[in-house]
N, CA, C and O atoms as CSV, one atom per row, in Angstrom:
chain,resi,resn,atom,element,x,y,z
A,1,MET,N,N,8.150,18.333,-4.167
A,1,MET,CA,C,8.157,17.316,-5.204
A,1,MET,C,C,6.939,16.411,-5.008
A,1,MET,O,O,6.611,16.042,-3.880
A,2,ARG,N,N,6.285,16.065,-6.087
A,2,ARG,CA,C,5.068,15.265,-5.998
A,2,ARG,C,C,5.322,13.891,-6.611
A,2,ARG,O,O,6.024,13.759,-7.614
A,3,PHE,N,N,4.738,12.879,-5.987
A,3,PHE,CA,C,4.857,11.514,-6.465
A,3,PHE,C,C,3.472,10.920,-6.581
A,3,PHE,O,O,2.584,11.220,-5.783
A,4,SER,N,N,3.299,10.095,-7.556
A,4,SER,CA,C,2.056,9.355,-7.668
A,4,SER,C,C,2.204,8.109,-6.798
A,4,SER,O,O,3.057,7.262,-7.064
A,5,LEU,N,N,1.383,7.999,-5.769
A,5,LEU,CA,C,1.506,6.916,-4.805
A,5,LEU,C,C,1.444,5.534,-5.441
A,5,LEU,O,O,2.294,4.698,-5.133
A,6,PRO,N,N,0.475,5.251,-6.316
A,6,PRO,CA,C,0.442,3.906,-6.905
A,6,PRO,C,C,1.710,3.593,-7.701
A,6,PRO,O,O,2.199,2.463,-7.673
A,7,ILE,N,N,2.239,4.591,-8.407
A,7,ILE,CA,C,3.449,4.360,-9.192
A,7,ILE,C,C,4.628,4.111,-8.264
A,7,ILE,O,O,5.430,3.208,-8.502
A,8,LEU,N,N,4.736,4.914,-7.201
A,8,LEU,CA,C,5.828,4.752,-6.246
A,8,LEU,C,C,5.790,3.374,-5.594
A,8,LEU,O,O,6.823,2.715,-5.482
A,9,LEU,N,N,4.622,2.939,-5.169
A,9,LEU,CA,C,4.530,1.623,-4.538
A,9,LEU,C,C,4.736,0.493,-5.542
A,9,LEU,O,O,5.286,-0.551,-5.190
A,10,ALA,N,N,4.304,0.686,-6.780
A,10,ALA,CA,C,4.534,-0.344,-7.796
A,10,ALA,C,C,6.024,-0.539,-8.019
A,10,ALA,O,O,6.501,-1.670,-8.107
A,11,PHE,N,N,6.768,0.577,-8.113
A,11,PHE,CA,C,8.214,0.463,-8.253
A,11,PHE,C,C,8.837,-0.170,-7.021
A,11,PHE,O,O,9.791,-0.940,-7.131
A,12,SER,N,N,8.308,0.147,-5.860
A,12,SER,CA,C,8.826,-0.447,-4.629
A,12,SER,C,C,8.629,-1.952,-4.628
A,12,SER,O,O,9.531,-2.706,-4.261
A,13,VAL,N,N,7.438,-2.386,-5.044
A,13,VAL,CA,C,7.151,-3.821,-5.089
A,13,VAL,C,C,8.068,-4.504,-6.092
A,13,VAL,O,O,8.677,-5.529,-5.786
A,14,LEU,N,N,8.165,-3.934,-7.290
A,14,LEU,CA,C,9.024,-4.537,-8.310
A,14,LEU,C,C,10.478,-4.541,-7.882
A,14,LEU,O,O,11.187,-5.526,-8.086
A,15,GLY,N,N,10.917,-3.466,-7.300
A,15,GLY,CA,C,12.292,-3.386,-6.837
A,15,GLY,C,C,12.571,-4.369,-5.728
A,15,GLY,O,O,13.633,-4.991,-5.698
A,16,SER,N,N,11.629,-4.516,-4.815
A,16,SER,CA,C,11.861,-5.433,-3.704
A,16,SER,C,C,11.844,-6.882,-4.166
A,16,SER,O,O,12.568,-7.715,-3.620
A,17,ILE,N,N,11.033,-7.189,-5.158
A,17,ILE,CA,C,10.997,-8.550,-5.669
A,17,ILE,C,C,12.313,-8.888,-6.354
A,17,ILE,O,O,12.840,-9.988,-6.191
A,18,SER,N,N,12.838,-7.944,-7.116
A,18,SER,CA,C,14.073,-8.219,-7.844
A,18,SER,C,C,15.303,-8.164,-6.956
A,18,SER,O,O,16.325,-8.763,-7.290
A,19,CYS,N,N,15.230,-7.459,-5.833
A,19,CYS,CA,C,16.410,-7.285,-4.988
A,19,CYS,C,C,16.344,-8.051,-3.673
A,19,CYS,O,O,17.328,-8.080,-2.934
A,20,SER,N,N,15.225,-8.664,-3.366
A,20,SER,CA,C,15.084,-9.350,-2.094
A,20,SER,C,C,15.920,-10.609,-2.050
A,20,SER,O,O,16.102,-11.280,-3.066
A,21,PRO,N,N,16.430,-10.930,-0.871
A,21,PRO,CA,C,17.132,-12.194,-0.741
A,21,PRO,C,C,16.156,-13.350,-0.913
A,21,PRO,O,O,14.969,-13.227,-0.608
A,22,ARG,N,N,16.661,-14.455,-1.395
A,22,ARG,CA,C,15.802,-15.627,-1.611
A,22,ARG,C,C,15.229,-16.138,-0.297
A,22,ARG,O,O,14.072,-16.557,-0.248
A,23,ASP,N,N,16.019,-16.109,0.758
A,23,ASP,CA,C,15.578,-16.617,2.057
A,23,ASP,C,C,14.916,-15.485,2.832
A,23,ASP,O,O,15.593,-14.572,3.304
A,24,GLN,N,N,13.602,-15.545,2.961
A,24,GLN,CA,C,12.868,-14.483,3.635
A,24,GLN,C,C,13.323,-14.300,5.081
A,24,GLN,O,O,13.205,-13.204,5.630
A,25,GLY,N,N,13.836,-15.350,5.697
A,25,GLY,CA,C,14.239,-15.272,7.090
A,25,GLY,C,C,15.513,-14.483,7.297
A,25,GLY,O,O,15.820,-14.126,8.435
A,26,THR,N,N,16.265,-14.196,6.260
A,26,THR,CA,C,17.524,-13.479,6.428
A,26,THR,C,C,17.335,-11.979,6.498
A,26,THR,O,O,18.284,-11.263,6.818
A,27,VAL,N,N,16.164,-11.486,6.213
A,27,VAL,CA,C,15.939,-10.047,6.219
A,27,VAL,C,C,16.192,-9.495,7.612
A,27,VAL,O,O,16.888,-8.491,7.760
A,28,GLY,N,N,15.635,-10.139,8.645
A,28,GLY,CA,C,15.903,-9.759,10.011
A,28,GLY,C,C,15.279,-8.456,10.465
A,28,GLY,O,O,15.392,-8.105,11.639
A,29,THR,N,N,14.631,-7.735,9.583
A,29,THR,CA,C,14.003,-6.476,9.941
A,29,THR,C,C,12.580,-6.746,10.399
A,29,THR,O,O,11.797,-7.346,9.662
A,30,PRO,N,N,12.234,-6.311,11.609
A,30,PRO,CA,C,10.841,-6.489,12.016
A,30,PRO,C,C,9.949,-5.638,11.117
A,30,PRO,O,O,10.260,-4.482,10.831
A,31,VAL,N,N,8.855,-6.215,10.684
A,31,VAL,CA,C,7.963,-5.490,9.776
A,31,VAL,C,C,6.617,-5.262,10.431
A,31,VAL,O,O,6.220,-5.960,11.364
A,32,ILE,N,N,5.932,-4.264,9.912
A,32,ILE,CA,C,4.594,-3.965,10.403
A,32,ILE,C,C,3.654,-5.105,10.015
A,32,ILE,O,O,3.958,-5.908,9.133
A,33,SER,N,N,2.535,-5.158,10.674
A,33,SER,CA,C,1.551,-6.202,10.389
A,33,SER,C,C,0.844,-5.924,9.072
A,33,SER,O,O,0.893,-4.818,8.533
A,34,ARG,N,N,0.193,-6.954,8.576
A,34,ARG,CA,C,-0.611,-6.840,7.358
A,34,ARG,C,C,-1.673,-5.757,7.540
A,34,ARG,O,O,-1.887,-4.928,6.655
A,35,ASP,N,N,-2.333,-5.775,8.695
A,35,ASP,CA,C,-3.381,-4.786,8.962
A,35,ASP,C,C,-2.834,-3.364,9.009
A,35,ASP,O,O,-3.480,-2.435,8.525
A,36,ALA,N,N,-1.642,-3.188,9.592
A,36,ALA,CA,C,-1.038,-1.859,9.655
A,36,ALA,C,C,-0.672,-1.374,8.252
A,36,ALA,O,O,-0.850,-0.199,7.932
A,37,PHE,N,N,-0.159,-2.282,7.417
A,37,PHE,CA,C,0.179,-1.917,6.046
A,37,PHE,C,C,-1.077,-1.498,5.286
A,37,PHE,O,O,-1.086,-0.475,4.602
A,38,ILE,N,N,-2.125,-2.289,5.411
A,38,ILE,CA,C,-3.379,-1.991,4.711
A,38,ILE,C,C,-3.949,-0.662,5.187
A,38,ILE,O,O,-4.369,0.160,4.372
A,39,GLU,N,N,-3.967,-0.444,6.494
A,39,GLU,CA,C,-4.485,0.817,7.035
A,39,GLU,C,C,-3.694,2.002,6.498
A,39,GLU,O,O,-4.275,3.016,6.110
A,40,ALA,N,N,-2.371,1.877,6.476
A,40,ALA,CA,C,-1.523,2.961,5.991
A,40,ALA,C,C,-1.741,3.193,4.496
A,40,ALA,O,O,-1.886,4.335,4.059
A,41,TYR,N,N,-1.763,2.125,3.724
A,41,TYR,CA,C,-1.923,2.276,2.282
A,41,TYR,C,C,-3.278,2.895,1.952
A,41,TYR,O,O,-3.367,3.767,1.088
A,42,VAL,N,N,-4.324,2.454,2.627
A,42,VAL,CA,C,-5.652,3.019,2.390
A,42,VAL,C,C,-5.662,4.503,2.763
A,42,VAL,O,O,-6.198,5.324,2.019
A,43,ALA,N,N,-5.079,4.846,3.896
A,43,ALA,CA,C,-5.045,6.254,4.317
A,43,ALA,C,C,-4.290,7.103,3.287
A,43,ALA,O,O,-4.713,8.212,2.960
A,44,LEU,N,N,-3.177,6.578,2.781
A,44,LEU,CA,C,-2.415,7.314,1.770
A,44,LEU,C,C,-3.196,7.444,0.472
A,44,LEU,O,O,-3.187,8.500,-0.160
A,45,ARG,N,N,-3.863,6.382,0.082
A,45,ARG,CA,C,-4.622,6.402,-1.170
A,45,ARG,C,C,-5.814,7.350,-1.064
A,45,ARG,O,O,-6.091,8.104,-1.997
A,46,VAL,N,N,-6.517,7.315,0.062
A,46,VAL,CA,C,-7.647,8.220,0.265
A,46,VAL,C,C,-7.150,9.667,0.254
A,46,VAL,O,O,-7.795,10.543,-0.323
A,47,GLY,N,N,-6.009,9.914,0.889
A,47,GLY,CA,C,-5.420,11.250,0.857
A,47,GLY,C,C,-5.102,11.687,-0.558
A,47,GLY,O,O,-5.330,12.841,-0.921
A,48,ALA,N,N,-4.581,10.778,-1.353
A,48,ALA,CA,C,-4.239,11.098,-2.742
A,48,ALA,C,C,-5.490,11.346,-3.577
A,48,ALA,O,O,-5.490,12.207,-4.457
A,49,LEU,N,N,-6.540,10.610,-3.309
A,49,LEU,CA,C,-7.774,10.769,-4.086
A,49,LEU,C,C,-8.415,12.135,-3.867
A,49,LEU,O,O,-9.196,12.598,-4.699
A,50,ARG,N,N,-8.089,12.773,-2.763
A,50,ARG,CA,C,-8.656,14.087,-2.462
A,50,ARG,C,C,-7.902,15.225,-3.152
A,50,ARG,O,O,-8.300,16.387,-3.068
A,51,ILE,N,N,-6.822,14.881,-3.828
A,51,ILE,CA,C,-5.966,15.888,-4.457
A,51,ILE,C,C,-6.138,15.805,-5.974
A,51,ILE,O,O,-6.132,14.709,-6.536
A,52,PRO,N,N,-6.290,16.946,-6.638
A,52,PRO,CA,C,-6.360,16.913,-8.112
A,52,PRO,C,C,-5.125,16.204,-8.683
A,52,PRO,O,O,-3.997,16.478,-8.272
A,53,GLY,N,N,-5.344,15.324,-9.603
A,53,GLY,CA,C,-4.246,14.557,-10.179
A,53,GLY,C,C,-3.869,13.346,-9.343
A,53,GLY,O,O,-3.030,12.542,-9.750
A,54,GLU,N,N,-4.470,13.217,-8.204
A,54,GLU,CA,C,-4.268,12.071,-7.302
A,54,GLU,C,C,-2.801,11.835,-6.959
A,54,GLU,O,O,-2.358,10.693,-6.833
A,55,GLU,N,N,-2.054,12.922,-6.810
A,55,GLU,CA,C,-0.655,12.829,-6.411
A,55,GLU,C,C,-0.505,13.470,-5.042
A,55,GLU,O,O,-0.910,14.613,-4.830
A,56,ILE,N,N,0.078,12.729,-4.122
A,56,ILE,CA,C,0.236,13.229,-2.763
A,56,ILE,C,C,1.661,13.740,-2.575
A,56,ILE,O,O,2.622,13.100,-3.001
A,57,ARG,N,N,1.784,14.872,-1.948
A,57,ARG,CA,C,3.105,15.441,-1.670
A,57,ARG,C,C,3.790,14.645,-0.565
A,57,ARG,O,O,3.138,14.036,0.284
A,58,VAL,N,N,5.103,14.665,-0.596
A,58,VAL,CA,C,5.899,13.920,0.378
A,58,VAL,C,C,5.547,14.359,1.798
A,58,VAL,O,O,5.438,13.523,2.695
A,59,GLU,N,N,5.370,15.643,2.004
A,59,GLU,CA,C,5.051,16.157,3.337
A,59,GLU,C,C,3.711,15.604,3.828
A,59,GLU,O,O,3.580,15.218,4.990
A,60,ALA,N,N,2.730,15.569,2.944
A,60,ALA,CA,C,1.413,15.037,3.306
A,60,ALA,C,C,1.510,13.542,3.588
A,60,ALA,O,O,0.907,13.044,4.538
A,61,ARG,N,N,2.270,12.829,2.762
A,61,ARG,CA,C,2.474,11.397,2.978
A,61,ARG,C,C,3.094,11.146,4.341
A,61,ARG,O,O,2.630,10.296,5.100
A,62,ASP,N,N,4.142,11.889,4.642
A,62,ASP,CA,C,4.826,11.709,5.920
A,62,ASP,C,C,3.924,12.026,7.102
A,62,ASP,O,O,3.992,11.356,8.132
A,63,ARG,N,N,3.078,13.042,6.964
A,63,ARG,CA,C,2.144,13.411,8.033
A,63,ARG,C,C,1.116,12.302,8.264
A,63,ARG,O,O,0.808,11.965,9.407
A,64,ILE,N,N,0.589,11.738,7.176
A,64,ILE,CA,C,-0.379,10.640,7.302
A,64,ILE,C,C,0.268,9.451,7.998
A,64,ILE,O,O,-0.312,8.863,8.912
A,65,LEU,N,N,1.467,9.104,7.562
A,65,LEU,CA,C,2.164,7.971,8.172
A,65,LEU,C,C,2.499,8.251,9.638
A,65,LEU,O,O,2.375,7.363,10.482
A,66,GLU,N,N,2.918,9.471,9.942
A,66,GLU,CA,C,3.238,9.831,11.327
A,66,GLU,C,C,2.020,9.669,12.232
A,66,GLU,O,O,2.138,9.199,13.364
A,67,ASN,N,N,0.849,10.059,11.728
A,67,ASN,CA,C,-0.385,9.896,12.504
A,67,ASN,C,C,-0.676,8.432,12.808
A,67,ASN,O,O,-1.376,8.120,13.771
A,68,LEU,N,N,-0.138,7.538,11.986
A,68,LEU,CA,C,-0.322,6.098,12.202
A,68,LEU,C,C,0.863,5.483,12.953
A,68,LEU,O,O,0.896,4.277,13.195
A,69,GLY,N,N,1.825,6.320,13.315
A,69,GLY,CA,C,3.007,5.835,14.014
A,69,GLY,C,C,3.980,5.109,13.100
A,69,GLY,O,O,4.722,4.236,13.551
A,70,LEU,N,N,3.984,5.462,11.807
A,70,LEU,CA,C,4.818,4.783,10.822
A,70,LEU,C,C,5.676,5.778,10.055
A,70,LEU,O,O,5.465,6.989,10.122
A,71,VAL,N,N,6.635,5.249,9.338
A,71,VAL,CA,C,7.424,6.022,8.368
A,71,VAL,C,C,7.391,5.260,7.055
A,71,VAL,O,O,7.004,4.092,7.020
A,72,ASP,N,N,7.797,5.921,5.967
A,72,ASP,CA,C,7.726,5.278,4.659
A,72,ASP,C,C,8.538,3.989,4.606
A,72,ASP,O,O,8.170,3.060,3.888
A,73,GLN,N,N,9.629,3.920,5.349
A,73,GLN,CA,C,10.455,2.714,5.344
A,73,GLN,C,C,9.695,1.504,5.887
A,73,GLN,O,O,9.979,0.372,5.497
A,74,ASP,N,N,8.739,1.729,6.776
A,74,ASP,CA,C,7.914,0.621,7.291
A,74,ASP,C,C,7.160,-0.066,6.154
A,74,ASP,O,O,7.069,-1.293,6.114
A,75,LEU,N,N,6.623,0.728,5.233
A,75,LEU,CA,C,5.889,0.164,4.095
A,75,LEU,C,C,6.840,-0.570,3.160
A,75,LEU,O,O,6.536,-1.657,2.671
A,76,LEU,N,N,7.995,0.041,2.921
A,76,LEU,CA,C,8.979,-0.589,2.042
A,76,LEU,C,C,9.494,-1.901,2.635
A,76,LEU,O,O,9.676,-2.877,1.908
A,77,ASP,N,N,9.727,-1.930,3.939
A,77,ASP,CA,C,10.184,-3.160,4.598
A,77,ASP,C,C,9.121,-4.254,4.495
A,77,ASP,O,O,9.440,-5.419,4.255
A,78,PHE,N,N,7.864,-3.871,4.678
A,78,PHE,CA,C,6.769,-4.836,4.562
A,78,PHE,C,C,6.767,-5.473,3.178
A,78,PHE,O,O,6.649,-6.691,3.045
A,79,VAL,N,N,6.898,-4.640,2.153
A,79,VAL,CA,C,6.898,-5.139,0.777
A,79,VAL,C,C,8.148,-5.977,0.512
A,79,VAL,O,O,8.080,-6.992,-0.181
A,80,GLU,N,N,9.279,-5.558,1.058
A,80,GLU,CA,C,10.504,-6.320,0.850
A,80,GLU,C,C,10.396,-7.722,1.441
A,80,GLU,O,O,10.838,-8.692,0.826
A,81,VAL,N,N,9.821,-7.828,2.609
A,81,VAL,CA,C,9.697,-9.121,3.271
A,81,VAL,C,C,8.606,-9.979,2.641
A,81,VAL,O,O,8.774,-11.191,2.512
A,82,ASN,N,N,7.493,-9.368,2.247
A,82,ASN,CA,C,6.335,-10.133,1.777
A,82,ASN,C,C,6.131,-10.120,0.265
A,82,ASN,O,O,5.262,-10.828,-0.245
A,83,GLY,N,N,6.915,-9.329,-0.454
A,83,GLY,CA,C,6.691,-9.113,-1.886
A,83,GLY,C,C,6.754,-10.352,-2.750
A,83,GLY,O,O,6.097,-10.406,-3.790
A,84,ARG,N,N,7.519,-11.344,-2.353
A,84,ARG,CA,C,7.632,-12.565,-3.164
A,84,ARG,C,C,6.453,-13.524,-2.966
A,84,ARG,O,O,6.248,-14.436,-3.768
A,85,ASP,N,N,5.695,-13.318,-1.913
A,85,ASP,CA,C,4.543,-14.177,-1.650
A,85,ASP,C,C,3.350,-13.616,-2.423
A,85,ASP,O,O,2.574,-12.812,-1.908
A,86,VAL,N,N,3.228,-14.056,-3.652
A,86,VAL,CA,C,2.234,-13.492,-4.571
A,86,VAL,C,C,0.814,-13.642,-4.034
A,86,VAL,O,O,0.027,-12.699,-4.110
A,87,GLN,N,N,0.483,-14.774,-3.508
A,87,GLN,CA,C,-0.874,-14.987,-2.988
A,87,GLN,C,C,-1.163,-14.059,-1.806
A,87,GLN,O,O,-2.244,-13.478,-1.707
A,88,PHE,N,N,-0.190,-13.934,-0.921
A,88,PHE,CA,C,-0.350,-13.057,0.241
A,88,PHE,C,C,-0.565,-11.615,-0.220
A,88,PHE,O,O,-1.495,-10.945,0.229
A,89,MET,N,N,0.298,-11.146,-1.115
A,89,MET,CA,C,0.191,-9.766,-1.577
A,89,MET,C,C,-1.087,-9.547,-2.390
A,89,MET,O,O,-1.678,-8.468,-2.345
A,90,ARG,N,N,-1.501,-10.552,-3.118
A,90,ARG,CA,C,-2.766,-10.432,-3.851
A,90,ARG,C,C,-3.915,-10.199,-2.873
A,90,ARG,O,O,-4.784,-9.361,-3.111
A,91,GLY,N,N,-3.909,-10.944,-1.780
A,91,GLY,CA,C,-4.927,-10.757,-0.747
A,91,GLY,C,C,-4.869,-9.368,-0.135
A,91,GLY,O,O,-5.900,-8.755,0.140
A,92,VAL,N,N,-3.649,-8.875,0.077
A,92,VAL,CA,C,-3.479,-7.525,0.620
A,92,VAL,C,C,-4.089,-6.504,-0.327
A,92,VAL,O,O,-4.872,-5.653,0.095
A,93,TRP,N,N,-3.731,-6.584,-1.621
A,93,TRP,CA,C,-4.242,-5.601,-2.588
A,93,TRP,C,C,-5.745,-5.733,-2.779
A,93,TRP,O,O,-6.426,-4.729,-2.989
A,94,GLU,N,N,-6.278,-6.951,-2.710
A,94,GLU,CA,C,-7.728,-7.120,-2.821
A,94,GLU,C,C,-8.441,-6.466,-1.641
A,94,GLU,O,O,-9.492,-5.848,-1.808
A,95,GLU,N,N,-7.863,-6.605,-0.448
A,95,GLU,CA,C,-8.472,-5.973,0.724
A,95,GLU,C,C,-8.388,-4.448,0.621
A,95,GLU,O,O,-9.350,-3.749,0.939
A,96,VAL,N,N,-7.247,-3.939,0.182
A,96,VAL,CA,C,-7.099,-2.494,-0.019
A,96,VAL,C,C,-8.153,-2.009,-1.006
A,96,VAL,O,O,-8.843,-1.022,-0.751
A,97,ASP,N,N,-8.276,-2.703,-2.131
A,97,ASP,CA,C,-9.247,-2.320,-3.152
A,97,ASP,C,C,-10.669,-2.353,-2.604
A,97,ASP,O,O,-11.469,-1.460,-2.882
A,98,SER,N,N,-10.974,-3.376,-1.833
A,98,SER,CA,C,-12.303,-3.506,-1.256
A,98,SER,C,C,-12.619,-2.347,-0.308
A,98,SER,O,O,-13.718,-1.794,-0.344
A,99,ILE,N,N,-11.665,-1.987,0.527
A,99,ILE,CA,C,-11.873,-0.891,1.476
A,99,ILE,C,C,-12.047,0.428,0.742
A,99,ILE,O,O,-12.932,1.215,1.077
A,100,ILE,N,N,-11.214,0.673,-0.251
A,100,ILE,CA,C,-11.310,1.933,-0.996
A,100,ILE,C,C,-12.604,1.985,-1.793
A,100,ILE,O,O,-13.253,3.028,-1.860
A,101,THR,N,N,-12.978,0.873,-2.392
A,101,THR,CA,C,-14.234,0.813,-3.141
A,101,THR,C,C,-15.408,1.114,-2.222
A,101,THR,O,O,-16.301,1.886,-2.573
A,102,GLU,N,N,-15.403,0.505,-1.051
A,102,GLU,CA,C,-16.480,0.735,-0.093
A,102,GLU,C,C,-16.497,2.192,0.369
A,102,GLU,O,O,-17.564,2.794,0.494
A,103,ALA,N,N,-15.325,2.752,0.622
A,103,ALA,CA,C,-15.238,4.138,1.075
A,103,ALA,C,C,-15.737,5.108,0.004
A,103,ALA,O,O,-16.330,6.142,0.312
A,104,ARG,N,N,-15.491,4.758,-1.242
A,104,ARG,CA,C,-15.935,5.624,-2.349
A,104,ARG,C,C,-17.367,5.305,-2.746
A,104,ARG,O,O,-17.951,5.986,-3.590
A,105,ASN,N,N,-17.935,4.262,-2.134
A,105,ASN,CA,C,-19.304,3.844,-2.393
A,105,ASN,C,C,-19.505,3.469,-3.853
A,105,ASN,O,O,-20.518,3.814,-4.462
A,106,LEU,N,N,-18.519,2.753,-4.411
A,106,LEU,CA,C,-18.579,2.300,-5.796
A,106,LEU,C,C,-19.070,0.860,-5.848
A,106,LEU,O,O,-18.906,0.112,-4.884
A,107,PRO,N,N,-19.668,0.471,-6.960
A,107,PRO,CA,C,-20.032,-0.940,-7.104
A,107,PRO,C,C,-18.779,-1.797,-7.051
A,107,PRO,O,O,-17.725,-1.383,-7.533
A,108,LYS,N,N,-18.880,-2.983,-6.472
A,108,LYS,CA,C,-17.719,-3.851,-6.298
A,108,LYS,C,C,-17.389,-4.650,-7.548
A,108,LYS,O,O,-16.257,-5.113,-7.694
A,109,GLY,N,N,-18.309,-4.819,-8.419
A,109,GLY,CA,C,-18.043,-5.568,-9.634
A,109,GLY,C,C,-19.256,-5.616,-10.514
A,109,GLY,O,O,-20.344,-5.237,-10.081
A,110,PRO,N,N,-19.105,-6.076,-11.755
A,110,PRO,CA,C,-20.226,-6.080,-12.687
A,110,PRO,C,C,-21.386,-6.943,-12.190
A,110,PRO,O,O,-22.547,-6.626,-12.449
A,111,ASP,N,N,-21.081,-8.025,-11.483
A,111,ASP,CA,C,-22.142,-8.909,-11.014
A,111,ASP,C,C,-22.931,-8.328,-9.845
A,111,ASP,O,O,-23.997,-8.847,-9.515
A,112,GLN,N,N,-22.428,-7.249,-9.201
A,112,GLN,CA,C,-23.095,-6.687,-8.041
A,112,GLN,C,C,-23.784,-5.367,-8.345
A,112,GLN,O,O,-24.376,-4.763,-7.451
A,113,ARG,N,N,-23.720,-4.919,-9.563
A,113,ARG,CA,C,-24.369,-3.651,-9.900
A,113,ARG,C,C,-25.862,-3.813,-9.924
A,113,ARG,O,O,-26.396,-4.806,-10.418
A,114,GLY,N,N,-26.528,-2.815,-9.377
A,114,GLY,CA,C,-27.981,-2.794,-9.398
A,114,GLY,C,C,-28.632,-3.763,-8.439
A,114,GLY,O,O,-29.847,-3.952,-8.488
A,115,SER,N,N,-27.845,-4.392,-7.556
A,115,SER,CA,C,-28.478,-5.320,-6.610
A,115,SER,C,C,-28.817,-4.650,-5.326
A,115,SER,O,O,-29.355,-5.286,-4.420
């Protein structure tokens, strides 16, 4: 079965925001660090970009995460705990985008083209 990683994570974020407890301290689940989440997400996204249709198979996803010492639940827990902090998550996604843009050697924005 194939899943589109961005769609899967978008649903995870939306689901965690709507289902998360109001008090972030009640979750009690230790979560991975911001850097570990970013590293994992970038690795998964780069893996997906190498596949036609940009959809990564579950087996490939699990292998990438295993190489990082993680499982998919680690990413979901991170989003569940941090998903309501819009500024924090915005920073996370901006860093992910920046790393992927740099890895793909794409211009970072209209103001930086041709410089």
